[in-house]
C-alpha positions as CSV (number, residue, x, y, z in Angstrom):
1,M,24.1,46.7,67.0
2,P,23.1,49.2,69.7
3,Q,25.1,52.3,70.1
4,T,26.0,54.2,73.2
5,K,27.5,57.7,73.5
6,I,30.2,58.0,76.2
7,N,32.5,60.8,77.3
8,L,36.2,60.0,77.7
9,T,39.1,61.8,79.3
10,Q,41.6,63.1,76.8
11,P,44.2,60.4,77.5
12,L,41.5,57.7,76.9
13,A,40.4,59.3,73.7
14,E,44.0,59.4,72.5
15,F,44.4,55.7,73.4
16,L,41.2,54.8,71.6
17,A,42.4,56.7,68.5
18,Q,45.5,54.4,68.4
19,H,43.3,51.3,68.1
20,K,45.1,50.1,64.9
21,K,48.4,50.2,66.8
22,Y,47.0,47.5,69.1
23,G,45.6,45.3,66.4
24,F,42.0,46.4,66.4
25,K,40.0,47.1,63.2
26,N,38.2,50.0,64.7
27,K,37.5,51.9,68.0
28,G,34.3,49.8,68.6
29,E,36.2,46.6,68.5
30,L,38.7,47.9,71.1
31,V,36.0,49.1,73.4
32,R,34.0,45.8,73.1
33,T,37.1,43.7,73.8
34,A,37.9,45.8,76.8
35,L,34.4,45.6,78.2
36,L,34.2,41.9,77.7
37,H,37.6,41.5,79.5
38,Y,36.3,43.6,82.4
39,Q,33.0,41.7,82.5
40,H,34.9,38.4,82.7
41,K,37.2,39.8,85.5
42,I,34.1,41.0,87.5
43,E,32.4,37.6,87.1
44,Q,35.5,35.7,88.2
45,Q,35.8,37.9,91.3
46,Q,32.1,37.2,92.1
47,L,32.7,33.5,91.8
48,R,35.7,33.7,94.1
49,E,33.7,35.6,96.7
50,S,30.8,33.2,96.4
51,A,33.2,30.2,96.9
52,A,34.8,31.8,99.9
53,L,31.3,32.3,101.5
54,Y,30.4,28.7,100.8
55,A,33.7,27.6,102.3
56,E,33.1,29.7,105.4
57,I,29.6,28.2,105.8
58,Y,31.0,24.7,105.3
59,D,33.8,25.3,107.9
60,D,31.3,26.5,110.5
61,D,28.7,23.7,110.1
62,P,29.6,20.2,111.3
63,D,26.3,18.8,110.1
64,L,27.0,20.0,106.6
65,Q,30.5,18.5,106.8
66,A,29.1,15.1,107.9
67,L,26.4,15.2,105.2
68,T,29.1,15.9,102.6
69,D,31.3,13.1,103.9
70,H,28.4,10.7,103.8
71,A,27.4,11.7,100.3
72,A,31.0,11.3,99.1
73,E,31.3,7.7,100.4
74,G,32.1,5.3,97.7
75,W,33.3,7.9,95.3
76,P,36.9,7.7,94.0
77,Q,39.4,10.0,95.7
């Protein structure tokens, strides 16, 4: 597994040192879990922003709305 050296503030270093208190086997597990959580949060935010942009485009384009309505004909509600 690749390793990375990072610098932490004192409060973060103290938090990391308490990894067992929070149920983590070691410091690396805590850091990996935190990074995965943050990665997921960023990806969800990007999806929300993308959906909002698509919705804005859809709202401003009557031709796209008509095309979508036509394509949806015959599909269950």
